[in-house]
C-alpha positions as CSV (number, residue, x, y, z in Angstrom):
1,M,-5.5,12.6,-41.4
2,F,-8.4,15.1,-42.1
3,I,-9.7,14.5,-38.9
4,L,-7.1,13.9,-36.6
5,K,-5.5,17.5,-38.0
6,L,-9.5,18.8,-38.2
7,I,-9.2,17.0,-33.9
8,F,-6.4,18.6,-33.1
9,R,-7.1,22.7,-34.0
10,N,-10.5,22.1,-31.9
11,A,-8.9,21.0,-29.5
12,F,-6.3,23.2,-28.8
13,R,-8.6,26.8,-30.5
14,H,-8.5,27.6,-27.1
15,Q,-5.7,27.3,-25.9
16,L,-6.4,28.4,-21.7
17,R,-9.6,26.8,-21.6
18,T,-7.4,23.3,-22.8
19,L,-4.6,23.7,-20.5
20,L,-6.5,24.6,-17.4
21,T,-8.7,21.2,-18.2
22,V,-5.2,19.5,-19.0
23,V,-4.4,20.9,-15.7
24,G,-7.2,19.2,-13.7
25,L,-7.6,15.9,-15.5
26,M,-3.4,15.8,-14.2
27,I,-3.9,16.8,-10.7
28,A,-6.9,14.3,-10.8
29,V,-5.7,11.8,-12.0
30,L,-2.1,12.0,-10.1
31,A,-4.5,12.7,-6.8
32,F,-6.3,9.0,-7.5
33,G,-3.0,7.5,-8.6
34,L,-1.9,8.5,-4.7
35,L,-4.8,7.3,-3.1
36,R,-4.9,4.3,-4.2
37,T,-1.3,3.6,-3.5
38,V,-1.6,4.9,-0.2
39,V,-4.6,2.0,0.0
40,D,-1.5,-0.5,-1.3
41,A,0.7,0.6,0.9
42,W,-1.5,0.1,3.6
43,Y,-1.8,-3.8,2.7
44,A,1.7,-4.2,1.6
45,G,2.6,-6.2,5.3
46,A,-1.0,-8.5,4.2
47,A,0.1,-9.1,0.5
48,A,3.7,-10.1,1.4
49,S,2.5,-12.4,4.3
50,S,4.2,-16.4,4.0
51,S,1.0,-19.4,3.5
52,T,3.1,-21.9,5.0
53,R,3.2,-19.9,8.2
54,L,0.9,-19.4,11.0
55,V,0.5,-16.5,14.2
56,T,-0.8,-18.3,17.5
57,R,-1.4,-15.7,20.5
58,S,-3.9,-15.2,23.1
59,A,-7.7,-16.1,22.4
60,I,-8.2,-12.8,24.0
61,S,-6.4,-10.3,22.7
62,L,-2.5,-9.7,22.0
63,T,-2.3,-7.8,25.3
64,F,-2.3,-11.0,27.2
65,F,1.0,-13.3,27.0
66,L,1.4,-16.9,26.1
67,P,4.1,-19.1,28.6
68,I,7.3,-19.8,26.6
69,S,6.3,-23.9,27.5
70,Y,3.5,-23.7,25.4
71,G,6.2,-23.8,22.4
72,G,7.2,-27.6,23.1
73,R,3.9,-28.6,22.8
74,M,3.2,-26.8,19.9
75,R,6.3,-28.4,17.9
76,G,4.6,-31.9,18.9
77,V,1.0,-31.4,16.7
78,E,1.3,-33.0,13.0
79,G,2.1,-30.5,10.2
80,V,4.9,-28.2,12.7
81,Q,8.0,-27.8,11.3
82,S,9.6,-25.7,13.5
83,V,7.8,-22.5,16.2
84,A,9.7,-19.4,17.2
85,W,8.5,-16.7,19.3
86,S,8.7,-13.2,19.9
87,N,7.5,-9.9,22.1
88,W,7.1,-6.7,20.8
89,F,9.2,-4.2,22.9
90,G,8.0,-0.8,22.2
91,G,11.5,1.1,23.0
92,I,12.0,4.6,21.4
93,Y,15.0,6.2,19.7
94,Q,16.0,8.6,20.7
95,E,12.8,10.6,20.5
96,P,8.9,9.8,20.0
97,K,8.5,10.6,16.1
98,N,11.4,7.8,15.2
99,F,9.2,4.9,15.6
100,F,9.9,1.6,14.1
101,P,8.9,-2.2,15.0
102,Q,11.2,-3.7,17.5
103,F,10.9,-7.4,18.5
104,A,12.6,-9.5,20.9
105,V,12.9,-13.3,19.2
106,S,13.7,-16.6,18.8
107,D,17.4,-17.1,18.1
108,N,15.3,-19.6,15.4
109,Y,13.4,-16.4,14.3
110,M,14.8,-15.6,10.7
111,D,15.0,-19.8,10.0
112,L,11.4,-18.7,9.7
113,Y,11.9,-15.9,7.8
114,P,13.5,-16.9,3.9
115,E,12.7,-13.6,3.0
116,F,14.6,-12.0,5.0
117,V,18.4,-12.3,3.1
118,L,21.0,-12.3,5.6
119,S,24.9,-13.3,5.8
120,D,26.2,-16.1,7.3
121,D,29.1,-13.9,9.6
122,E,26.4,-11.7,10.6
123,R,23.8,-14.5,11.9
124,Q,27.1,-16.0,13.1
125,A,28.0,-13.1,15.2
126,W,24.3,-11.6,16.2
127,Q,24.4,-15.3,17.5
128,R,27.5,-14.5,19.8
129,D,26.5,-11.3,21.3
130,R,23.9,-11.1,23.9
131,K,22.5,-7.6,23.0
132,G,22.9,-7.7,19.4
133,A,20.5,-6.3,17.2
134,L,19.1,-7.5,13.7
135,I,18.0,-4.3,11.6
136,G,16.2,-3.8,8.2
137,R,17.8,-2.7,5.5
138,Q,15.2,0.2,5.2
139,L,16.1,1.2,8.9
140,A,19.4,0.9,8.6
141,D,19.0,3.9,5.2
142,Q,16.3,5.6,7.6
143,Y,18.9,6.3,10.2
144,H,22.6,5.9,8.7
145,L,23.2,3.2,10.6
146,K,25.8,0.5,9.7
147,V,27.4,-2.9,11.2
148,G,29.3,-2.3,14.8
149,D,26.5,0.9,15.7
150,P,25.3,1.1,19.0
151,L,21.3,1.0,19.0
152,P,20.0,2.4,22.4
153,L,16.3,1.9,23.3
154,R,14.7,3.8,26.1
155,G,11.9,1.4,26.8
156,T,8.0,2.5,27.1
157,I,6.7,-1.1,27.6
158,Y,9.3,-2.7,29.1
159,S,11.1,0.6,31.6
160,G,14.4,1.5,30.9
161,N,17.7,2.1,29.3
162,W,18.6,-0.7,26.5
163,E,22.2,-0.4,25.1
164,F,21.9,-2.9,21.8
165,T,24.9,-2.8,18.6
166,V,24.0,-3.8,15.2
167,R,25.3,-6.7,14.3
168,G,23.6,-7.6,10.6
169,I,21.2,-5.6,8.4
170,F,18.7,-7.8,6.4
171,D,17.8,-8.0,2.9
172,G,14.3,-8.5,1.7
173,I,14.5,-10.9,-1.8
174,D,12.5,-7.8,-3.8
175,D,10.8,-4.7,-3.2
176,T,8.0,-5.4,-2.0
177,R,9.6,-6.8,1.6
178,V,8.8,-4.4,4.4
179,T,12.9,-4.3,6.4
180,R,11.8,-1.3,8.5
181,Q,12.3,-2.5,10.7
182,M,15.0,-4.1,14.2
183,M,15.1,-7.7,16.3
184,F,17.1,-8.6,19.0
185,H,17.2,-12.0,21.8
186,W,14.4,-13.1,23.4
187,S,16.7,-14.4,25.8
188,Y,18.5,-11.2,27.0
189,L,14.7,-9.6,27.5
190,D,13.9,-12.4,29.4
191,E,16.4,-11.8,31.3
192,S,16.6,-9.0,32.5
193,V,12.4,-9.3,33.3
194,R,13.5,-11.3,35.1
195,K,15.5,-9.2,37.6
196,S,13.5,-6.8,37.8
197,S,9.6,-8.1,37.1
198,P,9.8,-11.9,38.2
199,R,6.3,-12.5,37.8
200,R,6.6,-11.4,33.9
201,A,8.9,-13.7,32.4
202,G,8.3,-16.7,30.6
203,Y,6.6,-15.3,28.2
204,A,6.0,-14.6,24.7
205,G,3.5,-12.6,23.0
206,V,2.9,-14.2,19.8
207,Y,4.2,-17.6,18.4
208,V,4.7,-18.3,15.0
209,I,4.3,-21.4,13.2
210,G,5.9,-22.8,9.9
211,I,3.9,-26.3,8.5
212,D,4.8,-28.2,5.3
213,N,1.9,-27.5,3.4
214,M,-0.4,-25.0,3.2
215,D,-2.8,-26.5,2.1
216,N,-2.8,-28.3,5.8
217,A,-3.3,-24.7,7.5
218,A,-6.5,-25.0,8.7
219,A,-6.2,-28.1,10.2
220,V,-3.4,-27.1,11.7
221,S,-4.7,-23.9,13.6
222,R,-7.3,-25.8,14.8
223,N,-5.0,-28.3,15.8
224,V,-2.6,-26.5,18.0
225,D,-6.0,-24.1,19.6
226,A,-7.3,-28.0,20.5
227,L,-3.9,-28.6,23.2
228,F,-4.8,-25.2,24.9
229,A,-9.0,-25.1,25.2
230,N,-10.0,-24.8,28.6
231,S,-6.0,-23.8,30.1
232,L,-6.0,-20.7,31.6
233,A,-4.4,-19.5,28.6
234,E,-6.4,-20.3,25.3
235,T,-4.8,-19.7,22.1
236,L,-6.3,-18.3,18.5
237,T,-4.6,-19.7,15.8
238,E,-4.6,-18.0,11.9
239,T,-2.7,-17.2,9.0
240,E,0.3,-14.6,9.3
241,Q,-2.0,-13.0,6.4
242,A,-5.4,-13.3,8.5
243,F,-3.1,-11.8,11.8
244,Q,-2.0,-8.4,9.0
245,L,-4.9,-8.4,8.2
246,G,-6.6,-8.0,11.6
247,F,-4.3,-5.2,12.7
248,V,-5.9,-3.4,9.2
249,A,-8.8,-4.0,9.8
250,M,-8.5,-2.0,12.7
251,S,-9.1,1.0,9.8
252,D,-11.5,-0.3,7.8
253,Q,-13.4,3.6,8.1
254,I,-10.2,5.6,6.7
255,I,-9.2,3.0,4.0
256,A,-12.6,3.2,2.6
257,A,-13.5,7.3,2.8
258,I,-9.5,7.3,1.4
259,R,-11.0,5.0,-1.4
260,I,-14.1,6.9,-1.7
261,V,-12.1,10.1,-2.4
262,S,-10.1,8.2,-4.5
263,Y,-13.9,7.9,-6.7
264,V,-15.0,11.1,-5.9
265,V,-12.0,13.3,-7.4
266,I,-12.3,11.1,-10.3
267,L,-16.2,12.2,-10.5
268,I,-15.6,16.1,-10.3
269,I,-13.4,16.1,-13.3
270,M,-15.8,14.7,-15.8
271,A,-18.1,17.2,-14.3
272,V,-15.6,20.1,-14.8
273,M,-14.1,17.7,-18.9
274,A,-18.3,17.6,-19.5
275,N,-19.0,21.0,-19.1
276,T,-15.4,21.9,-21.2
277,M,-17.2,19.5,-24.1
278,A,-20.1,21.3,-23.7
279,M,-19.5,25.0,-24.1
280,S,-17.0,23.7,-26.9
281,A,-19.7,22.1,-28.6
282,R,-22.2,24.6,-28.3
283,E,-19.9,27.4,-29.7
284,R,-19.3,25.7,-32.8
285,N,-23.2,24.6,-33.5
286,S,-22.9,27.5,-36.9
287,E,-20.4,25.4,-38.1
288,Y,-21.5,22.0,-37.5
289,A,-24.9,22.5,-39.5
290,T,-21.7,24.3,-42.3
291,M,-20.4,20.9,-43.0
292,K,-24.0,19.1,-42.6
293,A,-24.6,21.2,-45.5
294,L,-21.5,20.7,-47.0
295,G,-21.9,16.9,-46.7
296,F,-20.6,15.3,-43.4
297,G,-22.4,13.0,-41.8
298,P,-23.6,12.8,-38.0
299,G,-20.7,10.3,-37.3
300,F,-18.6,12.2,-38.7
301,L,-19.4,15.4,-36.5
302,A,-19.8,12.7,-33.2
303,W,-16.3,11.8,-34.2
304,L,-15.0,15.0,-33.9
305,I,-16.5,15.9,-30.1
306,V,-15.7,12.4,-29.1
307,G,-12.1,12.7,-30.6
308,E,-11.2,16.0,-29.4
309,S,-12.5,14.6,-25.4
310,L,-10.0,11.5,-26.2
311,L,-7.4,14.1,-27.0
312,I,-7.1,16.4,-23.7
313,C,-8.3,13.6,-21.3
314,A,-5.1,11.6,-23.4
315,I,-2.0,14.6,-22.6
316,G,-4.5,15.2,-19.1
317,G,-4.7,12.2,-18.0
318,G,-0.9,10.4,-19.4
319,L,0.9,13.7,-17.1
320,G,-0.8,12.5,-14.1
321,I,0.0,8.5,-14.6
322,A,3.5,10.5,-15.0
323,L,3.7,12.3,-12.7
324,T,2.3,9.0,-9.7
325,A,5.9,7.7,-9.2
326,P,7.7,10.7,-8.5
327,A,4.9,12.1,-6.7
328,A,5.3,8.8,-4.5
329,D,8.9,8.8,-4.1
330,G,8.3,12.2,-2.5
331,F,5.4,11.8,-0.8
332,K,7.4,8.4,1.2
333,A,10.4,11.1,1.5
334,A,8.1,13.9,3.6
335,V,5.8,11.1,5.6
336,G,8.3,8.4,6.9
337,I,5.3,5.5,8.0
338,F,4.7,3.7,4.5
339,P,8.5,1.5,4.1
340,I,6.5,0.4,1.0
341,F,4.7,3.5,-1.0
342,S,5.6,2.3,-5.0
343,V,2.7,2.5,-7.4
344,S,1.5,-0.6,-8.6
345,A,1.0,-1.6,-12.1
346,D,-3.1,-2.1,-11.4
347,T,-2.8,1.5,-9.8
348,I,-1.8,3.0,-13.6
349,A,-4.3,0.6,-15.3
350,I,-7.3,2.2,-13.8
351,Q,-6.0,5.1,-13.9
352,S,-6.0,4.7,-17.0
353,A,-9.0,3.7,-17.5
354,C,-10.4,6.4,-15.5
355,A,-9.3,8.7,-17.3
356,F,-10.2,7.3,-20.9
357,A,-14.1,7.0,-19.2
358,V,-14.3,10.6,-18.5
359,A,-13.2,11.2,-21.6
360,L,-16.0,9.1,-23.3
361,I,-18.8,10.0,-20.3
362,A,-17.7,13.8,-21.3
363,A,-18.6,13.4,-25.0
364,V,-21.3,11.2,-24.7
365,V,-24.1,14.5,-24.6
366,P,-22.5,17.0,-26.9
367,A,-21.6,14.2,-29.1
368,I,-25.7,13.2,-29.7
369,R,-26.2,17.5,-29.6
370,A,-23.5,18.3,-32.7
371,S,-25.1,14.9,-34.4
372,R,-28.6,15.9,-34.2
373,V,-28.4,19.7,-35.0
374,K,-30.2,21.4,-37.9
375,I,-29.3,22.7,-40.8
376,V,-31.4,25.1,-41.0
377,D,-31.3,26.3,-36.8
378,G,-27.3,26.4,-37.2
379,L,-27.0,28.8,-40.3
380,R,-29.5,31.5,-38.7
381,A,-26.9,31.7,-36.2
382,I,-24.3,32.9,-38.5
383,G,-23.9,36.9,-37.8
């Protein structure tokens, strides 16, 4: 108890210095946690992908579509249980800043996504309405939409004004599912395109393939692509996770920069903390010499420095960790581009580890110097 009491008094002997150091630690740990959460949010879609779904697209680029007739041929491949397809729509809701994913999908599309929960009544209502739309709970909450509301979009890829009616709102089976999206009938899109641009009709952007066993993903992918080898529209089939990671890879440099910045923040606060501990130890040389003269050993003096560093970092790091979740909620509400933006247990663990590492590293040199102080030199400085 004596050493703990002494550590606490030493830590708050210079209250302003300690307060500023604690605030700096708090901000650094908070910033580190937010930056790590941004990286996690970037990978949220890929992390939630299913291992029993494959995605088939044009081998050239996503901008090249595939004939709708491919779906029937894919169903004949061994290991394939079901095939659905979708087109990216890219419409504007009210104003350009209101961006959210919109897909024209086949009628069986939702069957391949059991992680999206939709009531039977709403599913049937959507099936009956040619202009019906399904939206996710996150999207409905963001724009205050409910079943029966009109949902007009201004086309970009597909020009014109498109009128939809919300016929169902689906939820995710857990908080990791992104439900900030809209789906409507592919047949409605195709019929409209056939009237205005017949050559663009009868094509799908991507096919989603449900397979019976995740272990067969590579074999099914090869067999599907072999069906259309040397054709005018060759395909590339990959797991849904690989498909999602392909989009994330476009931002690899940004993500790498965010990761680097997050660790630079920790290095900066480590330097600040080391300077604080060095100043504290240097000011107490005479005290350490006196304690040595009274019989306290070098190890005891070293633990005083380490304990003080641990206490300051525990307070600052603890406050930073406690504020990370509320700050993440505020960031999500203010920015609005990340449907899933929550602080993971791994992020909290890394924050704690960083705070602990800063405390130990910052205390190493001052602790060694305090343990090696000579009684004669320390007492000579008194007065």
